[in-house]
C-alpha positions in Angstrom: -53.7 16.6 44.3 -55.2 19.5 42.4 -57.4 20.6 45.2 -54.5 20.8 47.6 -52.4 22.8 45.1 -55.3 25.1 44.4 -55.7 25.8 48.2 -52.0 26.5 48.5 -52.0 28.9 45.5 -55.2 30.5 46.9 -53.5 31.1 50.3 -50.6 32.9 48.7 -52.9 34.9 46.4 -55.0 36.0 49.4 -51.9 36.8 51.5 -50.5 39.0 48.7 -53.9 40.7 48.1 -54.2 41.3 51.9 -50.7 42.9 52.1 -51.4 45.0 49.0 -54.7 46.3 50.4 -53.0 47.1 53.8 -50.2 49.0 52.1 -52.7 50.9 49.9 -54.7 52.1 52.9 -52.0 52.4 55.6 -48.7 52.6 53.9 -45.6 50.4 54.7 -45.7 49.3 58.3 -42.7 47.0 58.9 -44.2 44.9 61.7 -47.2 44.0 59.7 -45.4 43.1 56.5 -42.6 41.2 58.2 -45.2 39.1 60.1 -47.0 38.5 56.8 -43.7 37.4 55.2 -42.9 35.1 58.1 -46.4 33.6 57.8 -45.9 32.9 54.1 -42.6 31.3 54.8 -44.0 29.1 57.6 -47.1 28.0 55.7 -45.3 25.1 53.8 -44.0 23.7 57.1 -47.6 23.7 58.5 -48.8 21.9 55.4 -46.1 19.2 55.6 -46.0 18.7 59.4 -49.0 18.7 61.6 -46.9 19.8 64.6 -46.1 23.0 62.8 -49.7 23.9 61.9 -50.5 25.5 65.3 -47.5 27.9 64.9 -48.9 28.9 61.4 -52.3 29.5 62.8 -50.9 31.5 65.7 -48.9 33.7 63.2 -52.1 34.2 61.2 -54.0 35.3 64.3 -51.3 37.8 65.1 -51.3 39.3 61.6 -55.1 39.5 61.6 -55.0 41.3 64.9 -52.5 43.8 63.4 -54.3 44.1 60.1 -57.9 42.7 59.7 -57.6 42.5 55.9 -55.5 39.3 56.3 -58.7 37.6 57.5 -59.2 36.6 53.9 -56.6 33.8 54.4 -58.9 32.0 56.8 -60.4 29.6 54.2 -57.1 27.9 53.1 -56.1 27.5 56.7 -59.6 26.2 57.5 -59.0 23.6 54.9 -55.6 22.6 56.3 -57.2 22.1 59.7 -59.8 19.7 58.3 -57.3 17.8 56.2 -54.6 17.3 58.9 -56.4 17.1 62.2 -58.9 14.7 63.7 -62.5 16.1 63.4 -62.7 16.3 67.2 -59.8 18.8 67.1 -60.3 20.3 63.6 -63.9 21.4 63.9 -63.5 23.5 67.1 -60.2 25.0 65.7 -62.0 25.8 62.4 -64.7 27.5 64.4 -62.1 29.7 66.1 -60.7 30.6 62.6 -64.1 31.5 61.4 -64.8 33.7 64.5 -61.5 35.5 63.9 -62.4 36.1 60.2 -65.8 37.5 61.3 -64.2 39.9 63.8 -61.8 40.9 61.0 -64.7 41.7 58.7 -66.4 43.7 61.4 -63.3 45.7 62.1 -62.9 46.6 58.4 -66.6 47.5 57.9 -67.8 51.1 58.3 -71.3 49.7 59.0 -71.9 46.5 60.9 -74.6 44.4 59.3 -75.6 40.7 59.3 -73.8 39.7 56.1 -70.5 40.3 57.9 -71.2 37.4 60.2 -73.3 35.2 57.9 -70.9 35.4 55.0 -67.8 33.9 56.6 -69.9 31.4 58.6 -71.7 30.3 55.4 -68.4 29.9 53.5 -66.9 27.9 56.4 -69.9 25.6 56.5 -69.9 25.0 52.8 -66.1 24.3 52.8 -66.5 21.8 55.6 -69.4 20.1 53.9 -67.6 19.8 50.6 -64.5 18.5 52.3 -66.2 15.8 54.4 -68.4 14.8 51.5 -65.4 14.5 49.1 -63.6 12.4 51.7 -66.6 10.1 52.0 -66.9 9.7 48.2 -63.2 8.9 47.9 -63.5 6.2 50.6 -66.5 4.7 48.9 -64.7 4.8 45.5 -61.7 3.0 47.1 -63.9 0.3 48.6 -65.7 -0.2 45.2 -62.4 -0.5 43.3 -61.1 -3.0 45.8 -64.3 -5.1 45.6 -64.1 -5.0 41.8 -60.4 -6.1 41.9 -61.2 -9.0 44.2 -64.1 -10.1 42.0 -61.9 -10.2 39.0 -59.1 -12.1 40.9 -61.6 -14.7 42.2 -63.2 -15.1 38.8 -60.0 -15.3 36.8 -58.1 -17.6 39.2 -60.1 -19.5 41.8 -63.4 -19.9 40.0 -61.7 -20.9 36.7 -59.5 -23.4 38.5 -62.4 -25.0 40.3 -64.3 -25.3 37.0 -61.3 -26.9 35.3 -61.0 -29.5 38.2 -64.7 -30.3 37.9 -64.5 -30.8 34.2 -61.4 -33.0 34.4 -63.0 -35.2 37.1 -66.0 -35.6 34.9 -63.7 -36.8 32.0 -62.0 -39.2 34.4 -58.6 -37.5 34.2 -57.8 -37.6 38.0 -54.1 -37.1 37.5 -54.5 -33.8 35.6 -57.2 -32.8 38.1 -54.7 -33.2 40.9 -52.2 -31.1 39.1 -54.7 -28.3 38.5 -55.8 -28.5 42.2 -52.1 -28.0 43.2 -51.8 -25.0 40.8 -55.0 -23.6 42.1 -53.9 -24.0 45.7 -50.7 -22.1 45.0 -52.7 -19.4 43.3 -55.1 -19.2 46.3 -52.1 -18.8 48.6 -50.7 -15.9 46.4 -54.2 -14.3 46.4 -54.3 -14.4 50.2 -50.8 -13.0 50.5 -51.9 -10.1 48.2 -54.7 -9.3 50.6 -52.3 -8.6 53.4 -52.8 -5.0 54.8 -49.1 -4.4 54.3 -49.4 -4.6 50.5 -45.6 -4.8 50.1 -44.9 -2.0 52.5 -42.6 -2.2 55.5 -44.3 -2.3 58.9 -42.9 1.1 59.7 -44.4 2.6 56.5 -47.7 0.9 57.1 -47.8 2.4 60.6 -46.9 5.9 59.4 -49.7 5.7 56.9 -52.1 5.6 59.8 -51.4 9.3 60.2 -50.0 9.5 63.7 -46.5 10.0 65.0 -44.4 6.9 64.7 -41.0 6.3 66.4 -38.7 3.3 65.7 -36.1 2.2 68.2 -33.5 -0.5 67.8 -32.2 -2.0 64.5 -35.1 -3.2 62.3 -35.0 -6.8 61.1 -37.4 -8.9 59.1 -40.4 -10.1 61.0 -42.8 -13.0 60.1 -45.7 -11.7 58.1 -48.3 -12.8 60.8 -46.4 -10.7 63.4 -46.3 -7.7 61.1 -50.0 -8.0 60.3 -50.9 -8.5 63.9 -48.9 -5.4 65.0 -50.5 -3.3 62.3 -54.0 -4.4 63.3 -53.2 -3.8 67.0 -52.1 -0.2 66.1 -55.3 0.3 64.0 -57.5 -0.9 66.8 -55.7 1.1 69.5 -55.9 4.3 67.4 -59.6 3.6 66.8 -60.1 3.5 70.5 -58.2 6.7 70.9 -60.3 8.5 68.3 -63.6 7.3 69.7 -63.0 7.4 73.4 -59.9 9.2 74.6 -60.6 12.8 73.5 -56.8 13.0 72.9 -55.0 15.7 71.0 -52.0 13.5 70.2 -51.0 9.8 70.0 -47.5 8.3 69.5 -46.7 4.9 68.2 -43.3 3.4 69.2 -42.1 0.3 67.5 -39.0 -1.3 69.2 -36.9 -4.1 67.9 -35.3 -6.2 70.6 -33.1 -9.2 70.4 -35.8 -11.8 70.9 -39.0 -9.8 70.6 -40.7 -6.7 69.1 -42.8 -4.3 71.1 -45.4 -1.8 70.0 -46.5 1.0 72.3 -49.4 3.3 71.6 -49.4 6.3 74.0 -52.1 9.1 74.0 -52.7 12.2 76.1 -56.4 11.6 76.4 -58.8 11.5 79.4 -57.7 8.0 80.4 -59.8 5.3 82.1 -59.7 2.5 84.7 -58.6 -0.7 82.9 -60.2 -2.9 85.5 -63.6 -1.4 84.9 -63.6 -2.0 81.1 -66.3 -4.4 79.9 -66.4 -5.9 76.3 -69.0 -4.4 74.0 -70.9 -7.0 71.8 -70.2 -6.7 68.1 -67.0 -4.6 68.5 -63.8 -5.6 66.8 -61.4 -3.1 68.2 -61.8 -3.7 71.9 -59.0 -4.6 74.3 -60.2 -8.2 74.4 -59.8 -8.5 70.6 -56.3 -7.0 70.8 -55.3 -9.4 73.6 -56.7 -12.4 71.6 -54.8 -11.5 68.5 -51.5 -11.0 70.4 -52.0 -14.2 72.5 -52.2 -16.2 69.2 -48.6 -15.2 68.6 -47.5 -16.0 72.2 -47.3 -12.3 73.1 -48.5 -10.1 75.9 -50.6 -6.9 76.3 -50.3 -4.4 79.1 -52.5 -1.3 79.6 -51.5 1.6 81.8 -54.1 4.2 82.3 -55.9 6.2 84.9 -58.7 8.9 84.6 -57.2 12.1 83.4 -53.7 10.7 82.8 -53.8 9.4 79.3 -53.3 5.8 78.2 -50.3 3.5 77.2 -51.0 0.2 75.4 -47.9 -1.9 75.4 -47.7 -5.1 73.2 -44.8 -7.5 73.2 -44.5 -10.3 70.7 -41.6 -12.9 70.7 -39.7 -13.2 67.4 -37.7 -16.3 66.1 
């Protein structure tokens, strides 16, 4: 997207400007310039893989410690933290980046005054506000587009078919009405299939779209659509619990294809809990009870292994034909 490309271009522009400023004031210092070059080379890996982002941030902190002028690169890195990490992790990390940028400004200044602190903080707050508001608007636009699409589908297929059936019955043409009803039923079934959360993707692709680490073991084979949908919903529910309750920094989804069953494990490094002490919350759709009910409908089983301070593993097993 254009905003991402602009941030990437801005990072390299600021990195180059910082290096030029340093050379202008201090001459060529190999350790500083080599660290800056390594940072520039590592940046694309941090953009593509979340696991590499901490290394990029660490390199930036090193080069800022060596040469405060590189503090200008904080904003693109700030944006990457917000884009790639969960808010619970991204916001504190972005605060650390902002603090490092403030210290860099103070080290560069001959006179310390409030703008050196308020300037970077203000830019960071504005960047975060724009990012989260933009994400909210994109989500709302996606929901609106989907509602409009569903409204068109219902009007053009189901509503029109039912109207035709009613008209044919009024005219006494029961045979033709039955034919239209069969056609409309087939259309309704197609419509329901199109509403599947997989949307033509494989189960693995759908799981990877959730944004967490996914591992696949065994040789994949076709699964019944209800099984794929159930496993996807279980993963979504488990990750929702992780985000809301676990205070975890990482979660791993493991999908395993066995001879007569498929298993889905969701493991996190969060604070853990006592499974025996969990009570269902009214009105919640992502609780353990909801996951157990969904899996039980397919003849599967759910196991939860957790303890306070030791993370959590949710293990689901569903038999396959």
